[in-house]
C-alpha positions in Angstrom: 36.1 124.9 120.3 32.5 123.7 120.6 31.9 120.6 122.6 29.7 118.3 120.5 29.8 115.2 122.7 26.1 115.6 123.5 24.8 116.1 120.0 24.9 112.4 119.2 27.1 112.7 116.2 30.0 110.8 117.8 28.0 107.6 118.0 28.1 106.9 114.3 31.0 104.7 113.1 30.9 105.9 109.5 28.9 107.8 106.8 26.9 104.6 106.0 25.9 104.4 109.7 24.7 108.0 109.5 22.5 107.3 106.5 21.2 104.1 108.0 20.1 106.1 111.1 18.4 108.7 108.8 16.6 105.9 106.9 15.5 104.2 110.1 14.2 107.5 111.4 16.6 107.6 114.3 18.4 110.7 113.1 15.9 113.5 112.2 17.4 116.7 113.5 19.1 118.6 110.7 21.8 120.0 113.0 22.6 116.5 114.3 22.7 115.2 110.8 25.1 117.9 109.7 27.4 117.3 112.7 27.4 113.6 112.1 28.3 114.0 108.4 31.0 116.6 109.0 32.5 114.4 111.7 32.7 111.4 109.3 33.9 113.1 106.1 37.6 113.2 105.6 39.0 116.2 103.7 40.5 113.8 101.2 39.8 113.3 98.3 37.2 116.1 98.3 38.0 119.1 100.4 34.9 120.7 101.9 34.9 124.4 101.4 31.2 125.3 101.1 27.9 123.9 102.3 27.3 123.0 98.6 30.4 120.8 98.8 29.0 119.0 101.9 25.6 118.6 100.3 27.1 117.2 97.1 29.3 114.8 98.9 26.5 113.6 101.1 24.4 113.1 98.0 27.1 111.0 96.3 27.8 108.9 99.4 24.0 108.3 99.9 23.7 107.2 96.3 26.6 104.8 96.5 25.2 103.5 99.8 21.8 102.9 98.4 23.2 101.4 95.2 25.3 98.9 97.2 22.2 98.0 99.2 20.3 97.4 96.0 23.2 95.2 94.6 23.3 93.2 97.8 19.5 92.6 97.6 19.8 91.5 94.0 18.0 94.6 92.5 20.4 95.0 89.6 20.2 94.9 85.8 23.0 93.1 83.8 25.2 95.4 81.8 24.2 93.8 78.5 20.5 94.6 79.3 21.2 98.2 80.1 23.1 98.6 76.8 20.3 97.0 74.9 17.6 99.2 76.5 19.6 102.4 75.7 20.5 101.3 72.2 24.2 101.1 73.0 24.6 97.5 71.8 23.7 96.1 68.4 21.6 93.0 68.5 23.6 89.9 67.7 23.5 89.0 64.0 22.1 85.5 63.3 
């Protein structure tokens, strides 16, 4: 078994911490990023069988993390406005 204690991956508490480190520029090495993500990703509910599985899962988790950050910062659009913009809601009849 490979000893990864010196690769830096063990210092991240969760996937969000990994992405925060990437965003801050503290985690740049692709190998270290890969180790950090694999260490944090549980096989449930998505079993990781290929590198594509890992890439997709990282993409989804990153999108959720960024979306939660936007929501916390108030960068959101109300549901009614989205429906209006995409023509999914009929204008109220007067």
